[in-house]
C-alpha positions in Angstrom: 36.2 -38.0 -6.8 37.6 -36.0 -4.0 38.7 -32.3 -4.6 41.0 -32.4 -1.7 44.7 -32.8 -2.6 47.0 -34.8 -0.1 50.4 -33.2 0.8 53.4 -33.9 -1.3 55.8 -36.5 0.0 58.6 -33.5 0.7 55.8 -31.5 2.7 54.7 -34.7 4.7 58.4 -35.5 5.4 59.2 -32.1 6.7 56.1 -31.9 8.9 57.7 -35.0 10.5 61.0 -33.6 11.1 60.1 -30.4 12.7 60.5 -30.3 16.5 57.3 -30.2 18.4 58.4 -26.9 20.2 59.6 -25.1 17.3 57.8 -21.9 16.3 55.2 -22.6 13.3 56.8 -19.6 11.3 60.4 -20.3 11.9 60.8 -21.0 8.2 60.6 -17.3 7.8 63.3 -16.5 10.2 65.6 -15.2 7.8 63.4 -12.8 6.0 63.9 -9.2 7.4 60.6 -7.9 6.3 58.9 -10.6 8.2 60.9 -10.0 11.3 60.2 -6.3 11.0 56.5 -6.9 10.6 56.5 -9.2 13.8 58.4 -6.8 15.6 56.2 -3.9 14.4 53.0 -5.7 15.5 54.6 -6.3 19.0 55.4 -2.6 19.5 52.2 -1.3 17.9 50.0 -3.5 19.9 51.7 -2.2 23.1 51.0 1.5 22.0 47.5 0.8 20.9 46.9 -0.7 24.3 48.5 2.5 25.9 46.6 5.1 23.7 43.2 3.3 24.2 43.1 4.9 27.7 43.0 8.5 25.9 40.6 7.0 23.2 43.3 7.7 20.5 44.9 5.5 17.8 48.5 5.6 16.8 47.9 7.7 13.7 46.0 10.3 15.6 49.1 10.6 18.0 51.5 10.7 15.1 49.2 13.3 13.4 49.4 15.5 16.8 53.3 15.2 16.8 53.7 16.1 13.2 51.1 19.2 13.6 53.1 20.4 16.7 56.4 20.1 14.7 54.9 21.9 11.7 52.5 24.4 12.7 50.3 25.6 9.9 50.9 22.3 8.0 48.5 21.9 4.9 46.1 18.8 5.1 47.6 17.3 1.8 51.0 17.7 3.5 49.6 15.9 6.6 48.3 13.1 4.5 51.6 12.7 2.8 53.6 12.4 6.1 51.1 9.9 7.4 51.1 7.9 4.2 47.6 8.1 3.8 44.8 9.3 1.3 43.8 12.9 1.7 40.1 12.0 2.4 41.4 9.7 5.1 43.3 13.0 6.8 40.0 14.8 6.6 38.4 12.1 8.8 41.4 12.0 11.1 41.4 15.9 11.4 37.7 15.9 12.0 38.3 13.7 14.9 41.0 15.7 16.5 39.0 18.9 15.8 35.8 17.5 17.5 37.7 16.5 20.5 39.3 19.9 20.5 42.7 18.9 20.1 43.7 20.6 16.8 42.0 23.3 14.5 42.0 24.5 10.9 42.8 28.1 10.3 42.0 29.6 6.9 45.2 30.9 5.2 45.0 34.5 4.2 46.9 34.1 0.8 44.8 31.3 -0.5 41.4 31.3 1.2 40.8 27.8 0.0 43.4 26.5 2.0 43.7 25.8 5.7 46.7 25.6 8.1 46.4 23.0 10.8 47.5 24.0 14.4 47.1 22.1 17.9 44.9 23.8 20.4 46.3 24.5 23.7 44.5 20.9 24.8 46.2 19.4 22.0 49.6 20.6 23.1 49.0 19.5 26.6 47.8 16.1 25.6 50.7 15.6 23.3 53.1 16.2 26.0 51.6 13.4 28.1 51.1 11.1 25.1 54.9 11.5 24.3 55.6 10.1 27.6 53.2 7.3 27.1 54.8 6.5 23.8 58.3 6.3 25.1 57.2 4.2 28.2 55.4 2.0 25.6 58.4 1.6 23.7 60.7 0.7 26.5 58.2 -1.9 27.4 58.1 -3.3 23.9 61.8 -3.4 23.5 62.6 -4.5 27.1 64.7 -7.4 25.8 67.1 -4.9 24.2 69.8 -3.2 26.1 69.9 0.6 25.8 73.1 0.4 23.3 71.1 -2.5 21.3 67.9 -0.2 21.3 69.9 2.7 19.9 71.5 0.5 17.3 68.2 -0.9 16.1 66.9 2.6 15.9 70.0 3.6 13.8 69.5 0.5 11.5 65.8 0.9 11.0 66.6 4.8 10.1 69.1 3.6 7.6 66.5 1.3 5.9 63.6 4.0 5.6 65.4 7.4 5.1 
């Protein structure tokens, strides 16, 4: 007796009616989450490729930007902002520190805590990375007009803020 099951008649009928040039995932076209994920993958892959030239990942770039905006930030706050677990933030910061891009400075009031700062090299690199990220965004969203791009950003902010 075979353990393989044959397709249901409805599934077999649907397979025969789908045009040959139709995308395989078209049945998910009406799901916002699916469309967001597909768009995110395209934009993310573009950025990953650009940041590879600097031997950085998007999370490291994001961490540099957050640290620059919040000098003296605590590790736990950085982890929360990146939506990662604190041990992952430690690993990320260790990499940034070993490259001379960020540093941890012991806080005077609580000698167990460290504030995180960018080094001069980190500040300089971040300026360049912001330009790289902006260009990457433009290329990944080249199918959109400037107005559509602003509208998309506004709608996405509305969802996650």
